[in-house]
Structures are given as structure tokens and as C-alpha cells.
N, C-alpha and C positions, 0 to 999 in steps of 0.2 A: 593599454591593458587595464582591466578593471582592478580595483583595489583587492578584491577577493582572489583573483589570479595571482597578483603580486604576493599576497600572504602565503598562498600555497607554494609558490616558487621559493620564497624566503625560507620555508620550512624544509626544503630539500637538503640532502646531505651536502656538506661543503666540498665533497670530492666530485660533485657533478660540475662539469665544465660550463662556462658561461654560454657557449654556443648551444649546448644541449638544453640549458635552461631557456634560452631564447626560442629554440624550436618547440619545446614543450609549451612555453607560454603562448606561442602562436596558435597551437592546436587548442589549448584550453580557452583562449580568447574567442576563437572561431565558434566553439560549442558551449560558450558560457551559459546559454539559456537551458542547457540540459542538466545543470547542477542545482541542487538545493542549497542555497547559501544561508537560509534561515529556516526556522521551524515552519513558517507559513508557506514555504515553497513546496507544496505537494502537488505534483502534476498528475496527469492522467494520460496513459498511453492510448493512442488511436490505432495501434497496430494489432490489438488483440481484444476480443470480448470473450470472457469466460462463460461458456454455456454448460449447464449441468443437465444431462439427459436423465429425466426421471420417468421416461416412458409414459404410461397412462396412470401413474400413481396419483392418488388423491393428494391435493396440496396439504401441507403440514403448517399449521399456524399455532405456535406454542405461546402460552402467556409469558410475560416477562418474569424472570426470576426475582426473588427477594433480594434487595440490596441493603446491606447493613447501614444503619443510620449514619455512622461515621464516614461512609463512603458516598452518600447520596449527593452531597454538595460537589465532590470531585467528579462524580459521574455527570452531573449537570454541566460542569465546566467543560469536560471532555466533549460532550454532545454539542454544546453551544459553540465550541471551538471548531468542531467538524462541520457544523452547519455554516459558520461564517466563512470557512475555506471552501465551501461548495463540494465537500467530500460526500456529504449525505444530504438528503432532503426528505420531506414527508412523502409517504407512499401508501397505497391501498392494495398492495399485492396480496394474493391469497397465501403466499409462502412467507413464513416469518419465524425463523429460529430466534431464540433468546440471546441476549448479550451476556457475557461473562466478564467480570473485571479481574485483571491480573496485575499484581503489584510489580512494577519494574524495580531494578536495582537502586534507582535514585529516589524511590518512594512514590513516584507518580504512578498513575494507573494507566494501563493499556486496555483498550476496549477490544474484546475478542468476541467472536460469534461462535456459539455452540451448534455446530452443524451435524452432530451425531445422528439425529433422526433423519435429516436430509441424506446423509451418507448411506443410511440403511436402504433407501429407495433409489439412489443414484446408480447409474451404470458405471461399472468399474472399467477404467482404461488402463492399459499396461504400456508404459513408455519407459524402457530401461534407461538408466542413467549411464553416461559414459564412464569407462574405467579411469580412475585417477592417474594411473601410470600412462595411459594413452594420452591424457591431457598434458602431462609433463613432457612426453615425447613430442607432442605437437608444438610445444613452446620452442623446441629445438635450441638454437643458439641465440634466441632473442636477447637483445641487450636490455630491453625494458619490458615489463609487463605490470599490469595493475589489476587489483580486484576492486570492484565497485558494488555498491548495493543501492537499491532504491530507498529513498526517504519515505517511510511509511508505505512500503511497497505493496502491502496487502490491499490497500485502498486504491491503488492506481489502475486497476482494470475493472471493467464493469462486471458485476456479478449478482449478488443476491440481496435479499431484504432481511431485516431483523427487527425485533421489538425491544422497546424499553418501557419503563413505567409511564411514559408520557404519550404513548401511541406507537405508530409504526414509522420507522425510518428506513431509508434505502440508500444504496450506493448511488451517488450522483451520476446520471447518464447525460452526457453532453448532447447526444443526438436526439433531440426531442421529436424528430420526425418519426422515429421508429419506436420510441418508448415514451409513454406519458405517465406522469405521476399525479396522484390526487391527494389533496390534504385530508388527513384523517380528522374528523370532527369528534 
């Protein structure tokens, strides 16, 4: 078992039996590659590609917004970090919404994309969410259940392009056969 799985098992309630811990440890060890054990573990799903249907709308390329001087260094660090993790790369797409910086609880900055203009021309889809009481009923008499979330989940599916003060960046696309990016000069 990896050290990370051992740490997770150690943090379980003392009321969990050793046989249950062993069974859970076996499952976690089998799928250890699915977990983000450190900040640099940002994966990308190969099961979905987010397509935004804009019909025949003219592409929207907005200039980058003004970044206050006190946040410019942090913005550069966030972008450099995303570039080094292959989350983003330079692009020359005709679509480019601007980025917006949002301060997280810990004081660091989250890079968000302002897609309001894109949303104005995108086709609306209606996918109703399941009722929460139906979800609880589906759990039935389950002895165990867990909630998980994606580490930096927004960046894990292929989608759009955005601008910053240094040019155009884009969501990293692994399949270069279908999508090609060009460096913006």
C-alpha cells in the first residue's frame, strides 16, 4: 500500500474494523492513480469534451481586464503554474473571454473565466438535476458512501480559450490530432 493510502486509512474512525480498513485499502490502492495526492496532480478526463454550441454567432474576443498592481505578480505565478502543469498553453483561437481573479479563503488567487458574453450567444441546454431525496433513497442501506470532488475540476475537461495580459491562453488539449494551438506572438 502507498504511504498516501496508509495516511487515509489511519485517519478513519477507530470504530472501523481492521477487515473493513483492509478492504477499503485494497480498493484505494487499486485506484491510487485516480487521486490527487499533491497540488500538482491535476489530471484531465478523457471521457468528456465540453462543446459550447454558439450556432453561427460571430466569435467573441475580449481584451484582458485590468489587473491591480498588487495582484499582477500572483497572476503571473498562477499562469506559470498552470503552464508548467500543462493545464493551459498558448493559443490563437478567435474566441477569448477575459480572466477574472477571485481571492480564495486562504488568500491565494483563483483564476476564473468571465464567460458572460459567451453565455449570451451559447445555446441553452436543460438537464434537470436529480432530486436530493431520490438520491438518499438510492443509497438505501449502504454501509459506506463517500463524496469526492475533482482537484481543480474546472480545468479537467477540454473547453474554451481565455485572455490575459500576456496574450491568449487555452485549455490544454491532449489530442493534438483534432485540435492544434499556435503560439501568439
